[in-house]
C-alpha positions in Angstrom: 0.1 0.0 -0.1 2.7 2.5 1.0 5.4 0.7 -1.1 8.0 2.7 -3.1 7.6 2.7 -6.7 11.1 2.3 -8.0 11.6 3.6 -11.6 14.7 2.6 -13.7 16.1 5.6 -15.4 16.4 6.1 -19.2 19.5 4.3 -20.5 20.7 7.5 -22.3 20.1 9.7 -19.1 23.5 10.9 -17.9 23.4 10.3 -14.2 27.3 9.8 -13.7 29.8 12.7 -14.4 33.4 13.0 -13.6 33.9 16.6 -13.7 36.8 18.5 -15.3 38.8 19.0 -11.9 38.1 15.4 -10.8 40.5 12.3 -11.0 39.1 8.8 -10.8 41.0 5.4 -10.6 38.9 2.2 -10.1 35.9 0.1 -11.6 32.9 2.3 -12.5 29.7 0.5 -13.3 26.4 2.1 -14.0 23.0 1.4 -15.8 22.9 4.9 -17.3 25.2 7.0 -19.6 28.5 8.2 -18.2 30.0 11.8 -19.2 33.8 12.3 -18.5 35.2 15.7 -18.4 38.2 15.0 -16.0 40.7 12.2 -15.7 40.5 8.5 -15.3 44.0 7.1 -14.5 43.2 3.2 -14.5 40.5 0.8 -14.0 37.5 -0.2 -16.0 34.3 1.7 -17.0 31.1 -0.4 -17.7 27.6 0.5 -18.8 25.0 -0.9 -21.0 24.4 2.7 -22.2 26.7 5.4 -23.5 30.1 7.0 -22.6 31.0 10.4 -23.5 34.5 11.8 -23.2 34.6 15.5 -23.8 37.4 17.6 -25.1 38.9 18.0 -21.5 38.8 14.2 -20.8 42.0 12.5 -20.1 41.2 8.6 -19.8 43.5 5.7 -19.4 41.3 2.6 -18.7 39.2 -0.1 -20.3 35.7 0.8 -21.5 32.7 -1.5 -22.2 29.6 0.4 -23.4 26.9 0.4 -26.0 28.1 3.7 -27.7 31.3 5.6 -27.1 31.9 9.3 -28.2 35.3 10.6 -27.8 36.5 14.2 -28.3 39.4 14.0 -25.7 42.4 11.6 -25.2 41.8 8.0 -24.6 44.3 5.1 -24.1 42.9 1.5 -23.5 41.0 -1.3 -24.7 37.6 -0.2 -25.8 34.5 -2.7 -26.4 31.5 -1.2 -27.9 28.6 -1.6 -30.5 29.7 1.8 -31.9 32.4 4.2 -31.3 32.5 8.0 -32.5 35.9 9.5 -32.8 35.3 13.2 -33.0 37.5 16.0 -34.1 40.5 16.6 -31.9 40.4 13.2 -30.2 43.5 11.1 -29.7 43.0 7.4 -29.4 45.8 4.8 -28.5 45.2 1.1 -27.8 42.7 -1.3 -29.2 39.0 -0.7 -30.3 36.7 -3.8 -30.5 33.5 -2.2 -32.2 30.8 -3.3 -34.6 30.8 0.2 -36.2 32.7 3.5 -36.0 32.7 7.0 -37.3 35.6 9.1 -37.6 36.0 12.8 -38.0 38.7 14.6 -39.8 41.5 15.7 -37.4 41.6 12.5 -35.2 44.8 10.9 -34.2 44.2 7.1 -34.3 47.0 4.9 -33.1 45.0 1.9 -32.1 44.3 -1.6 -33.1 40.8 -1.6 -34.7 
């Protein structure tokens, strides 16, 4: 009668954000999308939704997600259905993806 109704958030709702002055190291798991403006210095990011790396992001970890959009610097192993490499991004490591999009002005030094 007075029970709580627990609603799941939309998968593309950004509920987790690492700000531009924050640094993270470890395992981050979320049911919703993740936005990174700061630094990730190791570990693993995992979500069934999306990961967004903005132009100020400096990420060195493994990522498993549905779609990953990168505008910053990324080093690691990325597993996703789709990756979007946007202008100004720098990618190092390995990308295991079903499809990808790459803008002009991307530095890609990774196994694809």
